[in-house]
PDB file as gemmi writes it, atoms N, CA and C in Angstrom:
CRYST1    1.000    1.000    1.000  90.00  90.00  90.00 P 1                      
ATOM      1  N   MET A   1      91.819  83.050  52.396  1.00  0.00           N  
ATOM      2  CA  MET A   1      90.461  83.024  52.914  1.00  0.00           C  
ATOM      3  C   MET A   1      89.504  82.604  51.803  1.00  0.00           C  
ATOM      4  N   SER A   2      88.565  81.758  52.131  1.00  0.00           N  
ATOM      5  CA  SER A   2      87.617  81.278  51.134  1.00  0.00           C  
ATOM      6  C   SER A   2      86.470  82.273  50.964  1.00  0.00           C  
ATOM      7  N   GLU A   3      85.722  82.097  49.888  1.00  0.00           N  
ATOM      8  CA  GLU A   3      84.587  82.971  49.591  1.00  0.00           C  
ATOM      9  C   GLU A   3      83.298  82.308  50.053  1.00  0.00           C  
ATOM     10  N   PRO A   4      82.557  82.949  50.969  1.00  0.00           N  
ATOM     11  CA  PRO A   4      81.308  82.361  51.429  1.00  0.00           C  
ATOM     12  C   PRO A   4      80.209  82.498  50.374  1.00  0.00           C  
ATOM     13  N   ILE A   5      79.356  81.465  50.305  1.00  0.00           N  
ATOM     14  CA  ILE A   5      78.220  81.472  49.380  1.00  0.00           C  
ATOM     15  C   ILE A   5      76.985  80.933  50.095  1.00  0.00           C  
ATOM     16  N   ALA A   6      75.836  81.269  49.544  1.00  0.00           N  
ATOM     17  CA  ALA A   6      74.564  80.672  49.959  1.00  0.00           C  
ATOM     18  C   ALA A   6      74.038  79.916  48.747  1.00  0.00           C  
ATOM     19  N   VAL A   7      73.747  78.642  48.925  1.00  0.00           N  
ATOM     20  CA  VAL A   7      73.289  77.795  47.820  1.00  0.00           C  
ATOM     21  C   VAL A   7      71.806  77.499  48.017  1.00  0.00           C  
ATOM     22  N   LEU A   8      71.003  77.849  47.014  1.00  0.00           N  
ATOM     23  CA  LEU A   8      69.574  77.588  47.040  1.00  0.00           C  
ATOM     24  C   LEU A   8      69.305  76.241  46.375  1.00  0.00           C  
ATOM     25  N   ILE A   9      68.561  75.390  47.074  1.00  0.00           N  
ATOM     26  CA  ILE A   9      68.233  74.067  46.562  1.00  0.00           C  
ATOM     27  C   ILE A   9      66.748  73.819  46.827  1.00  0.00           C  
ATOM     28  N   ALA A  10      65.943  73.767  45.772  1.00  0.00           N  
ATOM     29  CA  ALA A  10      64.521  73.458  45.926  1.00  0.00           C  
ATOM     30  C   ALA A  10      64.355  71.947  46.000  1.00  0.00           C  
ATOM     31  N   CYS A  11      63.508  71.497  46.943  1.00  0.00           N  
ATOM     32  CA  CYS A  11      63.332  70.063  47.188  1.00  0.00           C  
ATOM     33  C   CYS A  11      61.865  69.729  47.380  1.00  0.00           C  
ATOM     34  N   PRO A  12      61.528  68.441  47.210  1.00  0.00           N  
ATOM     35  CA  PRO A  12      60.195  68.011  47.618  1.00  0.00           C  
ATOM     36  C   PRO A  12      60.039  68.291  49.115  1.00  0.00           C  
ATOM     37  N   THR A  13      58.833  68.573  49.528  1.00  0.00           N  
ATOM     38  CA  THR A  13      58.599  68.914  50.930  1.00  0.00           C  
ATOM     39  C   THR A  13      58.843  67.721  51.854  1.00  0.00           C  
ATOM     40  N   GLY A  14      59.120  68.035  53.098  1.00  0.00           N  
ATOM     41  CA  GLY A  14      59.210  67.022  54.136  1.00  0.00           C  
ATOM     42  C   GLY A  14      60.524  66.283  54.200  1.00  0.00           C  
ATOM     43  N   GLU A  15      60.445  64.979  54.313  1.00  0.00           N  
ATOM     44  CA  GLU A  15      61.607  64.139  54.569  1.00  0.00           C  
ATOM     45  C   GLU A  15      62.724  64.270  53.538  1.00  0.00           C  
ATOM     46  N   PRO A  16      62.432  64.347  52.236  1.00  0.00           N  
ATOM     47  CA  PRO A  16      63.560  64.490  51.297  1.00  0.00           C  
ATOM     48  C   PRO A  16      64.394  65.737  51.571  1.00  0.00           C  
ATOM     49  N   ALA A  17      63.749  66.838  51.874  1.00  0.00           N  
ATOM     50  CA  ALA A  17      64.471  68.077  52.167  1.00  0.00           C  
ATOM     51  C   ALA A  17      65.227  67.964  53.480  1.00  0.00           C  
ATOM     52  N   GLU A  18      64.588  67.410  54.500  1.00  0.00           N  
ATOM     53  CA  GLU A  18      65.220  67.252  55.810  1.00  0.00           C  
ATOM     54  C   GLU A  18      66.450  66.359  55.719  1.00  0.00           C  
ATOM     55  N   SER A  19      66.332  65.253  55.007  1.00  0.00           N  
ATOM     56  CA  SER A  19      67.461  64.324  54.862  1.00  0.00           C  
ATOM     57  C   SER A  19      68.627  64.970  54.123  1.00  0.00           C  
ATOM     58  N   LEU A  20      68.328  65.691  53.058  1.00  0.00           N  
ATOM     59  CA  LEU A  20      69.397  66.328  52.289  1.00  0.00           C  
ATOM     60  C   LEU A  20      70.077  67.413  53.115  1.00  0.00           C  
ATOM     61  N   ALA A  21      69.311  68.202  53.837  1.00  0.00           N  
ATOM     62  CA  ALA A  21      69.895  69.258  54.677  1.00  0.00           C  
ATOM     63  C   ALA A  21      70.858  68.651  55.696  1.00  0.00           C  
ATOM     64  N   ARG A  22      70.401  67.635  56.372  1.00  0.00           N  
ATOM     65  CA  ARG A  22      71.231  66.988  57.402  1.00  0.00           C  
ATOM     66  C   ARG A  22      72.489  66.364  56.779  1.00  0.00           C  
ATOM     67  N   ALA A  23      72.321  65.691  55.647  1.00  0.00           N  
ATOM     68  CA  ALA A  23      73.457  65.030  54.990  1.00  0.00           C  
ATOM     69  C   ALA A  23      74.519  66.036  54.540  1.00  0.00           C  
ATOM     70  N   LEU A  24      74.091  67.199  54.064  1.00  0.00           N  
ATOM     71  CA  LEU A  24      75.055  68.225  53.636  1.00  0.00           C  
ATOM     72  C   LEU A  24      75.913  68.697  54.803  1.00  0.00           C  
ATOM     73  N   VAL A  25      75.289  68.890  55.961  1.00  0.00           N  
ATOM     74  CA  VAL A  25      76.039  69.334  57.139  1.00  0.00           C  
ATOM     75  C   VAL A  25      76.924  68.200  57.659  1.00  0.00           C  
ATOM     76  N   GLU A  26      76.374  66.992  57.738  1.00  0.00           N  
ATOM     77  CA  GLU A  26      77.169  65.852  58.218  1.00  0.00           C  
ATOM     78  C   GLU A  26      78.382  65.584  57.343  1.00  0.00           C  
ATOM     79  N   ALA A  27      78.257  65.812  56.034  1.00  0.00           N  
ATOM     80  CA  ALA A  27      79.367  65.580  55.099  1.00  0.00           C  
ATOM     81  C   ALA A  27      80.377  66.721  55.101  1.00  0.00           C  
ATOM     82  N   GLY A  28      80.108  67.795  55.829  1.00  0.00           N  
ATOM     83  CA  GLY A  28      81.026  68.934  55.867  1.00  0.00           C  
ATOM     84  C   GLY A  28      80.952  69.799  54.630  1.00  0.00           C  
ATOM     85  N   LEU A  29      79.885  69.661  53.847  1.00  0.00           N  
ATOM     86  CA  LEU A  29      79.748  70.439  52.617  1.00  0.00           C  
ATOM     87  C   LEU A  29      79.016  71.757  52.848  1.00  0.00           C  
ATOM     88  N   ALA A  30      78.331  71.870  53.969  1.00  0.00           N  
ATOM     89  CA  ALA A  30      77.658  73.111  54.349  1.00  0.00           C  
ATOM     90  C   ALA A  30      77.830  73.292  55.853  1.00  0.00           C  
ATOM     91  N   ALA A  31      78.028  74.534  56.262  1.00  0.00           N  
ATOM     92  CA  ALA A  31      78.147  74.831  57.689  1.00  0.00           C  
ATOM     93  C   ALA A  31      76.775  74.795  58.344  1.00  0.00           C  
ATOM     94  N   CYS A  32      75.770  75.207  57.595  1.00  0.00           N  
ATOM     95  CA  CYS A  32      74.404  75.312  58.095  1.00  0.00           C  
ATOM     96  C   CYS A  32      73.467  75.242  56.901  1.00  0.00           C  
ATOM     97  N   VAL A  33      72.320  74.621  57.082  1.00  0.00           N  
ATOM     98  CA  VAL A  33      71.298  74.605  56.040  1.00  0.00           C  
ATOM     99  C   VAL A  33      69.977  75.025  56.676  1.00  0.00           C  
ATOM    100  N   ASN A  34      69.399  76.101  56.168  1.00  0.00           N  
ATOM    101  CA  ASN A  34      68.062  76.515  56.590  1.00  0.00           C  
ATOM    102  C   ASN A  34      67.056  75.851  55.670  1.00  0.00           C  
ATOM    103  N   ARG A  35      65.986  75.341  56.257  1.00  0.00           N  
ATOM    104  CA  ARG A  35      64.915  74.713  55.477  1.00  0.00           C  
ATOM    105  C   ARG A  35      63.675  75.582  55.576  1.00  0.00           C  
ATOM    106  N   LEU A  36      63.257  76.117  54.435  1.00  0.00           N  
ATOM    107  CA  LEU A  36      62.098  76.991  54.375  1.00  0.00           C  
ATOM    108  C   LEU A  36      60.943  76.218  53.754  1.00  0.00           C  
ATOM    109  N   PRO A  37      60.030  75.706  54.574  1.00  0.00           N  
ATOM    110  CA  PRO A  37      58.908  74.929  54.040  1.00  0.00           C  
ATOM    111  C   PRO A  37      57.839  75.839  53.447  1.00  0.00           C  
ATOM    112  N   GLY A  38      57.002  75.254  52.620  1.00  0.00           N  
ATOM    113  CA  GLY A  38      55.840  75.976  52.105  1.00  0.00           C  
ATOM    114  C   GLY A  38      56.120  76.942  50.976  1.00  0.00           C  
ATOM    115  N   VAL A  39      57.236  76.786  50.291  1.00  0.00           N  
ATOM    116  CA  VAL A  39      57.542  77.637  49.137  1.00  0.00           C  
ATOM    117  C   VAL A  39      56.686  77.171  47.961  1.00  0.00           C  
ATOM    118  N   ARG A  40      56.048  78.092  47.280  1.00  0.00           N  
ATOM    119  CA  ARG A  40      55.265  77.766  46.083  1.00  0.00           C  
ATOM    120  C   ARG A  40      56.100  78.141  44.868  1.00  0.00           C  
ATOM    121  N   SER A  41      56.453  77.173  44.069  1.00  0.00           N  
ATOM    122  CA  SER A  41      57.281  77.398  42.884  1.00  0.00           C  
ATOM    123  C   SER A  41      56.435  77.225  41.631  1.00  0.00           C  
ATOM    124  N   THR A  42      56.516  78.212  40.750  1.00  0.00           N  
ATOM    125  CA  THR A  42      55.856  78.136  39.448  1.00  0.00           C  
ATOM    126  C   THR A  42      56.945  78.156  38.390  1.00  0.00           C  
ATOM    127  N   TYR A  43      56.907  77.182  37.488  1.00  0.00           N  
ATOM    128  CA  TYR A  43      57.988  77.036  36.513  1.00  0.00           C  
ATOM    129  C   TYR A  43      57.466  76.335  35.266  1.00  0.00           C  
ATOM    130  N   ARG A  44      58.254  76.430  34.210  1.00  0.00           N  
ATOM    131  CA  ARG A  44      57.923  75.730  32.974  1.00  0.00           C  
ATOM    132  C   ARG A  44      58.697  74.422  32.956  1.00  0.00           C  
ATOM    133  N   TRP A  45      57.980  73.311  32.743  1.00  0.00           N  
ATOM    134  CA  TRP A  45      58.622  71.995  32.697  1.00  0.00           C  
ATOM    135  C   TRP A  45      57.970  71.169  31.606  1.00  0.00           C  
ATOM    136  N   LYS A  46      58.783  70.752  30.644  1.00  0.00           N  
ATOM    137  CA  LYS A  46      58.332  69.912  29.530  1.00  0.00           C  
ATOM    138  C   LYS A  46      57.121  70.521  28.828  1.00  0.00           C  
ATOM    139  N   GLY A  47      57.209  71.835  28.566  1.00  0.00           N  
ATOM    140  CA  GLY A  47      56.196  72.537  27.796  1.00  0.00           C  
ATOM    141  C   GLY A  47      54.968  72.973  28.570  1.00  0.00           C  
ATOM    142  N   GLU A  48      54.919  72.709  29.861  1.00  0.00           N  
ATOM    143  CA  GLU A  48      53.753  73.072  30.674  1.00  0.00           C  
ATOM    144  C   GLU A  48      54.188  74.007  31.805  1.00  0.00           C  
ATOM    145  N   VAL A  49      53.289  74.879  32.210  1.00  0.00           N  
ATOM    146  CA  VAL A  49      53.522  75.696  33.392  1.00  0.00           C  
ATOM    147  C   VAL A  49      52.955  74.945  34.586  1.00  0.00           C  
ATOM    148  N   VAL A  50      53.802  74.749  35.589  1.00  0.00           N  
ATOM    149  CA  VAL A  50      53.480  73.922  36.746  1.00  0.00           C  
ATOM    150  C   VAL A  50      53.678  74.750  38.016  1.00  0.00           C  
ATOM    151  N   THR A  51      52.831  74.533  39.004  1.00  0.00           N  
ATOM    152  CA  THR A  51      53.022  75.116  40.328  1.00  0.00           C  
ATOM    153  C   THR A  51      53.048  73.986  41.338  1.00  0.00           C  
ATOM    154  N   ASP A  52      54.089  73.952  42.160  1.00  0.00           N  
ATOM    155  CA  ASP A  52      54.252  72.914  43.180  1.00  0.00           C  
ATOM    156  C   ASP A  52      54.641  73.549  44.500  1.00  0.00           C  
ATOM    157  N   GLU A  53      54.331  72.847  45.579  1.00  0.00           N  
ATOM    158  CA  GLU A  53      54.842  73.243  46.887  1.00  0.00           C  
ATOM    159  C   GLU A  53      56.170  72.525  47.097  1.00  0.00           C  
ATOM    160  N   GLU A  54      57.155  73.270  47.566  1.00  0.00           N  
ATOM    161  CA  GLU A  54      58.479  72.719  47.797  1.00  0.00           C  
ATOM    162  C   GLU A  54      59.025  73.258  49.108  1.00  0.00           C  
ATOM    163  N   ASP A  55      60.107  72.677  49.563  1.00  0.00           N  
ATOM    164  CA  ASP A  55      60.915  73.241  50.633  1.00  0.00           C  
ATOM    165  C   ASP A  55      62.143  73.832  49.955  1.00  0.00           C  
ATOM    166  N   LEU A  56      62.543  75.019  50.386  1.00  0.00           N  
ATOM    167  CA  LEU A  56      63.758  75.637  49.850  1.00  0.00           C  
ATOM    168  C   LEU A  56      64.852  75.502  50.886  1.00  0.00           C  
ATOM    169  N   LEU A  57      65.945  74.878  50.485  1.00  0.00           N  
ATOM    170  CA  LEU A  57      67.113  74.793  51.351  1.00  0.00           C  
ATOM    171  C   LEU A  57      68.048  75.941  51.015  1.00  0.00           C  
ATOM    172  N   VAL A  58      68.583  76.572  52.051  1.00  0.00           N  
ATOM    173  CA  VAL A  58      69.595  77.613  51.890  1.00  0.00           C  
ATOM    174  C   VAL A  58      70.830  77.101  52.622  1.00  0.00           C  
ATOM    175  N   ALA A  59      71.786  76.609  51.850  1.00  0.00           N  
ATOM    176  CA  ALA A  59      72.991  76.005  52.410  1.00  0.00           C  
ATOM    177  C   ALA A  59      74.122  77.026  52.403  1.00  0.00           C  
ATOM    178  N   LYS A  60      74.699  77.280  53.569  1.00  0.00           N  
ATOM    179  CA  LYS A  60      75.847  78.174  53.650  1.00  0.00           C  
ATOM    180  C   LYS A  60      77.111  77.360  53.486  1.00  0.00           C  
ATOM    181  N   SER A  61      77.900  77.726  52.483  1.00  0.00           N  
ATOM    182  CA  SER A  61      79.097  76.967  52.147  1.00  0.00           C  
ATOM    183  C   SER A  61      80.165  77.941  51.640  1.00  0.00           C  
ATOM    184  N   THR A  62      81.107  77.401  50.876  1.00  0.00           N  
ATOM    185  CA  THR A  62      82.152  78.231  50.284  1.00  0.00           C  
ATOM    186  C   THR A  62      82.211  77.984  48.779  1.00  0.00           C  
ATOM    187  N   ARG A  63      82.682  78.984  48.083  1.00  0.00           N  
ATOM    188  CA  ARG A  63      82.805  78.837  46.628  1.00  0.00           C  
ATOM    189  C   ARG A  63      83.732  77.672  46.286  1.00  0.00           C  
ATOM    190  N   GLU A  64      84.779  77.510  47.066  1.00  0.00           N  
ATOM    191  CA  GLU A  64      85.746  76.437  46.829  1.00  0.00           C  
ATOM    192  C   GLU A  64      85.111  75.060  47.017  1.00  0.00           C  
ATOM    193  N   GLY A  65      84.108  74.970  47.857  1.00  0.00           N  
ATOM    194  CA  GLY A  65      83.447  73.703  48.110  1.00  0.00           C  
ATOM    195  C   GLY A  65      82.218  73.456  47.253  1.00  0.00           C  
ATOM    196  N   PHE A  66      81.891  74.410  46.365  1.00  0.00           N  
ATOM    197  CA  PHE A  66      80.646  74.293  45.605  1.00  0.00           C  
ATOM    198  C   PHE A  66      80.601  73.052  44.721  1.00  0.00           C  
ATOM    199  N   ALA A  67      81.667  72.734  44.010  1.00  0.00           N  
ATOM    200  CA  ALA A  67      81.652  71.592  43.092  1.00  0.00           C  
ATOM    201  C   ALA A  67      81.327  70.294  43.834  1.00  0.00           C  
ATOM    202  N   ALA A  68      81.927  70.103  45.000  1.00  0.00           N  
ATOM    203  CA  ALA A  68      81.659  68.900  45.792  1.00  0.00           C  
ATOM    204  C   ALA A  68      80.220  68.900  46.296  1.00  0.00           C  
ATOM    205  N   LEU A  69      79.732  70.052  46.729  1.00  0.00           N  
ATOM    206  CA  LEU A  69      78.348  70.171  47.182  1.00  0.00           C  
ATOM    207  C   LEU A  69      77.391  69.842  46.033  1.00  0.00           C  
ATOM    208  N   GLU A  70      77.660  70.387  44.868  1.00  0.00           N  
ATOM    209  CA  GLU A  70      76.800  70.130  43.706  1.00  0.00           C  
ATOM    210  C   GLU A  70      76.759  68.640  43.367  1.00  0.00           C  
ATOM    211  N   ARG A  71      77.919  67.981  43.321  1.00  0.00           N  
ATOM    212  CA  ARG A  71      77.969  66.538  43.029  1.00  0.00           C  
ATOM    213  C   ARG A  71      77.167  65.747  44.065  1.00  0.00           C  
ATOM    214  N   PHE A  72      77.314  66.125  45.323  1.00  0.00           N  
ATOM    215  CA  PHE A  72      76.622  65.465  46.420  1.00  0.00           C  
ATOM    216  C   PHE A  72      75.107  65.576  46.252  1.00  0.00           C  
ATOM    217  N   VAL A  73      74.639  66.786  45.966  1.00  0.00           N  
ATOM    218  CA  VAL A  73      73.197  67.011  45.790  1.00  0.00           C  
ATOM    219  C   VAL A  73      72.691  66.235  44.572  1.00  0.00           C  
ATOM    220  N   LEU A  74      73.402  66.313  43.460  1.00  0.00           N  
ATOM    221  CA  LEU A  74      72.961  65.615  42.247  1.00  0.00           C  
ATOM    222  C   LEU A  74      72.838  64.109  42.456  1.00  0.00           C  
ATOM    223  N   ALA A  75      73.709  63.547  43.274  1.00  0.00           N  
ATOM    224  CA  ALA A  75      73.677  62.105  43.529  1.00  0.00           C  
ATOM    225  C   ALA A  75      72.507  61.685  44.409  1.00  0.00           C  
ATOM    226  N   ARG A  76      71.902  62.649  45.136  1.00  0.00           N  
ATOM    227  CA  ARG A  76      70.862  62.297  46.110  1.00  0.00           C  
ATOM    228  C   ARG A  76      69.504  62.947  45.854  1.00  0.00           C  
ATOM    229  N   HIS A  77      69.458  63.878  44.935  1.00  0.00           N  
ATOM    230  CA  HIS A  77      68.228  64.653  44.719  1.00  0.00           C  
ATOM    231  C   HIS A  77      67.265  63.887  43.817  1.00  0.00           C  
ATOM    232  N   PRO A  78      65.968  63.874  44.149  1.00  0.00           N  
ATOM    233  CA  PRO A  78      65.019  63.120  43.332  1.00  0.00           C  
ATOM    234  C   PRO A  78      64.604  63.795  42.027  1.00  0.00           C  
ATOM    235  N   TYR A  79      64.872  65.083  41.869  1.00  0.00           N  
ATOM    236  CA  TYR A  79      64.464  65.770  40.642  1.00  0.00           C  
ATOM    237  C   TYR A  79      65.407  65.446  39.491  1.00  0.00           C  
ATOM    238  N   GLU A  80      64.870  65.440  38.291  1.00  0.00           N  
ATOM    239  CA  GLU A  80      65.669  65.234  37.085  1.00  0.00           C  
ATOM    240  C   GLU A  80      66.649  66.393  36.875  1.00  0.00           C  
ATOM    241  N   VAL A  81      66.180  67.609  37.115  1.00  0.00           N  
ATOM    242  CA  VAL A  81      67.012  68.810  36.972  1.00  0.00           C  
ATOM    243  C   VAL A  81      66.810  69.684  38.218  1.00  0.00           C  
ATOM    244  N   PRO A  82      67.527  69.385  39.299  1.00  0.00           N  
ATOM    245  CA  PRO A  82      67.313  70.156  40.523  1.00  0.00           C  
ATOM    246  C   PRO A  82      67.902  71.569  40.432  1.00  0.00           C  
ATOM    247  N   GLU A  83      67.257  72.466  41.167  1.00  0.00           N  
ATOM    248  CA  GLU A  83      67.797  73.823  41.322  1.00  0.00           C  
ATOM    249  C   GLU A  83      68.951  73.752  42.311  1.00  0.00           C  
ATOM    250  N   ILE A  84      70.123  74.161  41.854  1.00  0.00           N  
ATOM    251  CA  ILE A  84      71.308  74.281  42.712  1.00  0.00           C  
ATOM    252  C   ILE A  84      71.974  75.577  42.275  1.00  0.00           C  
ATOM    253  N   VAL A  85      71.685  76.662  42.979  1.00  0.00           N  
ATOM    254  CA  VAL A  85      72.122  77.991  42.565  1.00  0.00           C  
ATOM    255  C   VAL A  85      72.932  78.623  43.688  1.00  0.00           C  
ATOM    256  N   ALA A  86      74.152  79.030  43.401  1.00  0.00           N  
ATOM    257  CA  ALA A  86      75.011  79.649  44.406  1.00  0.00           C  
ATOM    258  C   ALA A  86      74.985  81.170  44.268  1.00  0.00           C  
ATOM    259  N   LEU A  87      74.824  81.832  45.403  1.00  0.00           N  
ATOM    260  CA  LEU A  87      74.843  83.286  45.460  1.00  0.00           C  
ATOM    261  C   LEU A  87      75.995  83.717  46.362  1.00  0.00           C  
ATOM    262  N   PRO A  88      76.731  84.768  45.978  1.00  0.00           N  
ATOM    263  CA  PRO A  88      77.828  85.210  46.833  1.00  0.00           C  
ATOM    264  C   PRO A  88      77.284  85.884  48.096  1.00  0.00           C  
ATOM    265  N   ILE A  89      77.991  85.689  49.180  1.00  0.00           N  
ATOM    266  CA  ILE A  89      77.726  86.453  50.400  1.00  0.00           C  
ATOM    267  C   ILE A  89      78.758  87.570  50.390  1.00  0.00           C  
ATOM    268  N   VAL A  90      78.317  88.779  50.122  1.00  0.00           N  
ATOM    269  CA  VAL A  90      79.260  89.889  49.922  1.00  0.00           C  
ATOM    270  C   VAL A  90      79.709  90.532  51.223  1.00  0.00           C  
ATOM    271  N   ALA A  91      78.970  90.349  52.294  1.00  0.00           N  
ATOM    272  CA  ALA A  91      79.352  90.888  53.596  1.00  0.00           C  
ATOM    273  C   ALA A  91      78.626  90.095  54.661  1.00  0.00           C  
ATOM    274  N   GLY A  92      79.167  90.088  55.862  1.00  0.00           N  
ATOM    275  CA  GLY A  92      78.522  89.382  56.960  1.00  0.00           C  
ATOM    276  C   GLY A  92      79.278  89.601  58.251  1.00  0.00           C  
ATOM    277  N   HIS A  93      78.679  89.147  59.323  1.00  0.00           N  
ATOM    278  CA  HIS A  93      79.280  89.237  60.652  1.00  0.00           C  
ATOM    279  C   HIS A  93      80.569  88.409  60.650  1.00  0.00           C  
ATOM    280  N   ALA A  94      81.702  89.046  60.884  1.00  0.00           N  
ATOM    281  CA  ALA A  94      83.010  88.399  60.746  1.00  0.00           C  
ATOM    282  C   ALA A  94      83.123  87.093  61.532  1.00  0.00           C  
ATOM    283  N   PRO A  95      82.700  87.026  62.794  1.00  0.00           N  
ATOM    284  CA  PRO A  95      82.803  85.749  63.503  1.00  0.00           C  
ATOM    285  C   PRO A  95      81.948  84.648  62.865  1.00  0.00           C  
ATOM    286  N   TYR A  96      80.781  85.007  62.347  1.00  0.00           N  
ATOM    287  CA  TYR A  96      79.936  84.011  61.675  1.00  0.00           C  
ATOM    288  C   TYR A  96      80.632  83.500  60.418  1.00  0.00           C  
ATOM    289  N   LEU A  97      81.180  84.403  59.631  1.00  0.00           N  
ATOM    290  CA  LEU A  97      81.852  83.988  58.391  1.00  0.00           C  
ATOM    291  C   LEU A  97      83.079  83.132  58.685  1.00  0.00           C  
ATOM    292  N   ALA A  98      83.791  83.439  59.774  1.00  0.00           N  
ATOM    293  CA  ALA A  98      84.940  82.615  60.170  1.00  0.00           C  
ATOM    294  C   ALA A  98      84.474  81.216  60.570  1.00  0.00           C  
ATOM    295  N   TRP A  99      83.354  81.132  61.308  1.00  0.00           N  
ATOM    296  CA  TRP A  99      82.795  79.833  61.686  1.00  0.00           C  
ATOM    297  C   TRP A  99      82.376  79.056  60.443  1.00  0.00           C  
ATOM    298  N   LEU A 100      81.712  79.746  59.502  1.00  0.00           N  
ATOM    299  CA  LEU A 100      81.274  79.104  58.262  1.00  0.00           C  
ATOM    300  C   LEU A 100      82.472  78.487  57.553  1.00  0.00           C  
ATOM    301  N   GLU A 101      83.512  79.257  57.376  1.00  0.00           N  
ATOM    302  CA  GLU A 101      84.701  78.771  56.671  1.00  0.00           C  
ATOM    303  C   GLU A 101      85.322  77.576  57.393  1.00  0.00           C  
ATOM    304  N   ALA A 102      85.394  77.650  58.718  1.00  0.00           N  
ATOM    305  CA  ALA A 102      85.987  76.562  59.492  1.00  0.00           C  
ATOM    306  C   ALA A 102      85.134  75.302  59.477  1.00  0.00           C  
ATOM    307  N   SER A 103      83.840  75.446  59.220  1.00  0.00           N  
ATOM    308  CA  SER A 103      82.915  74.314  59.272  1.00  0.00           C  
ATOM    309  C   SER A 103      82.785  73.559  57.958  1.00  0.00           C  
ATOM    310  N   VAL A 104      83.282  74.134  56.858  1.00  0.00           N  
ATOM    311  CA  VAL A 104      83.149  73.512  55.542  1.00  0.00           C  
ATOM    312  C   VAL A 104      84.473  72.892  55.130  1.00  0.00           C  
ATOM    313  N   ASP A 105      84.394  71.636  54.696  1.00  0.00           N  
ATOM    314  CA  ASP A 105      85.563  70.936  54.180  1.00  0.00           C  
ATOM    315  C   ASP A 105      85.551  71.084  52.663  1.00  0.00           C  
ATOM    316  N   ALA A 106      86.379  71.968  52.137  1.00  0.00           N  
ATOM    317  CA  ALA A 106      86.385  72.261  50.693  1.00  0.00           C  
ATOM    318  C   ALA A 106      87.258  71.308  49.891  1.00  0.00           C  
ATOM    319  N   SER A 107      87.767  70.267  50.510  1.00  0.00           N  
ATOM    320  CA  SER A 107      88.656  69.357  49.761  1.00  0.00           C  
ATOM    321  C   SER A 107      87.900  68.419  48.863  1.00  0.00           C  
TER     322      SER A 107                                                      
END                                                                             
């Protein structure tokens, strides 16, 4: 059995986030991607503190498929250093987790 994860990916708002979310699911790298618009991110970049509006993608995938998901995002993401952070899903509704695992191609 594979290990389910939730991958956080901050994106420019609108179409870039929508396209990436759809592409991840179409490629079989995520079972589902939630797009949370209107996230305000404050961070340090090149010596300055910056605040931007972003969309946060929450991609449900598997630990085994993370490397492929990461490569996919890096090849398509407009940021120089995109946020791609995987968090373990330690428990969940068993039928949902079974669907998640069946929906992700970890090869």
